[in-house]
N, C-alpha and C positions, 0 to 999 in steps of 0.2 A: 632421869636423860637431861642435857640443856633440850630449849626447844629451836633451834638451831641444827646441833647435830640430830635432829627427827628431821630435818630437811629431805626430799623422796629424790631420788637420782644422782647422787652423791659416790663420786666415783671409788674403785678402791684403793687409791690413795689417799683420798680427804680426810677416807672414814682409816687408816691409819695410822692420817698425823691426828685426825681427833682422837683418838684412842689409848694414844705414846702420850699426848701431851694429858688424856683426862690421868690418867696414870700415873704419872710428874708429878701432877695434882693436888690427886690423891697419898702419897704414897712422899715430897717431898715436900711440900708447900701448908699446907692445911694443918701435920704437923705442930710447924712449928708456924704459923703465920702469928697467931695471935702472942708469943711469948716477942718475937722480931716488932709489932708492931708496939705492944709497951710501951718495951729496951728503948724503941726509936732505931731500930738497928739497922744497916744498909744489906738488904740480903744477899750479900756475891755472892753465897756458894749455889742459891737461888738461881741467879745470871749466868752465873758457868752454867749451871748444867742449863741453862733454855739455849746459848749458844752451845755447847752441848750437841743438839737436834737440831743445831741451823735455822732456829729461829726469830732469828734476826736477820737472817737473809730469807726468810718463805715469800716475800714476792719482789724478789730485785733475781733478774733472767740469769735462768742457769750459764748463758752466754756471759755472766760479769762471777758467776762463783755464788747464785744462790739456786734455792729451786724453783723457783718461779710457777706459785700457786697464786690461784685469784683470789681474788679479793672477798669472795666469801670462801673461800682452806681462812684468811685472813683471821675474818670475825667469827670462824665455827675455832679456833684460838684462842683469842683473846675472850671469848668468852667464857670457852673453860678456867681461864690464867684469874676474871676477873669471879669465879664461882668458886677457886683459893683464898683469892688476896686481889684485893682492888689494887692497891700500889704496883704490883708485880705487873699489869694488864696497861700501867703508865710508864712502867720504863720502856714497854715493846714500844709503845704509841707514839713518843717521843722518838724515836729509832724511826716507826717505819714515816711519819710525815714530811724528814724531812729524805731519805730511801727515795720519796717515792714521787718529791721532786725534782729531786735527780733525775727519774726515769722520764720521767712525762717534762720536764723542764729541759735538763742540761744537754748539750753540744758531746758529740757524742766522747772530745777529749774527755770530755770529765767523767764522762758514765766508764769512761779507761778505767781512771785513774782512781775515781770515788766508789764506784756500788762495790767492788773488789772487794776494796777491807772492810765496807761497812756491814758486807754479805760474813763477814768473820768479824765481827765487832769485836774493840779492846785490846784486839792482839799490837805490840808494839811493834814488830815486823815494819819495819820499814818509817817508823815516825821520825821526823826531825827529832834532833838535840832541843827547839824550842818548841815542839808538841809538845816530848814528854815532857820539858822543864814547866809546861803548862800545866796539863794534867797533875802532878805530882802540887802544885802550889793549888791549883783547887782542889782539889782532893784532900789536902793539910788545912784548906779554909771550911772544907765543909764540919771534916771530924771536929776542928776544932770550937769554930761557928755555926752555927749551924745543925747537928746534931743535936747537939745539949740542950740548946734552946727550940726544936722546932713543934714539939708536943704542947710548950706549954705558950706561943706565943700562939698556934693556932687552936686551943683552945679557949683561950682570953678574946679570939681572935682581931691581933691586933697585928697593924704592916709591921712585917721586919725591917725597919725604918735602918739599924747595926748591920743589916747584912746588905744591906745592899748599895750601903755604901761602903761596904767594905767590897764587892763585888763591884766596882764603881772603883775603887783605885786601884783593883788589878784590874785593869781595862776590859773587862769581862764584857760590856754593853760598845767594843767597840773591838769586838773580837773579829771581826767581818770588813772592818772599816779599813781603808787604804790604807800605809801610814800616810802618803801623803798629805790626807784629809786630817789625820790623827791619828785610827785608830792602828791595832795591831796587822794587818792584813792577814789574819788566817785562814782557811781554806773550809768547809763546810765540812771537811771529817772533824777540824781540831771541837770547829764546833757541836757535831754531831757528841765526840767524846767529852768534850767539859757537861753537854747539858745532861749524859750520862750518869754522870759524874752528883750533875746539884740532883736529877733528878732521884 
């Protein structure tokens, strides 16, 4: 058992969440992590399982469709996921950063609009045609231009210049910059979904 999981005073809910995630890691991540890592494959089935458990809404308040759990619960969950495969924890960490910034600094209108969608991450219900088009283009780019070369570039410790140029051509560096300034003028939700694909 990990050190954090031995923290005294955990609530019954926290213990149940950790237990559920631990079982998920043992059954769904550990048996396939090495194969997926060596094959440089995106762990779609694992991510889908985390969505079903509500992990992407772990710290999003219940009023916005999340579980409303604490930072300690989040740390416990990430520790368990990292035990199975560090790359999986990176996927949820990226999502957490955006959701946390919205929760702490967003307006009430922004929270009402984005947090419920982020709590059920990547469900395409309610996405605009432009958002769907962007996500489709990014997925194709990742499949063709990132996944086939990622392992080699990482082992050689090379800067992924061709990948960065491709992202520039797609306008991803201006994703949330207003159109009047030459960007795409997209939302935080679009950003979170794009980052999920690239991660």
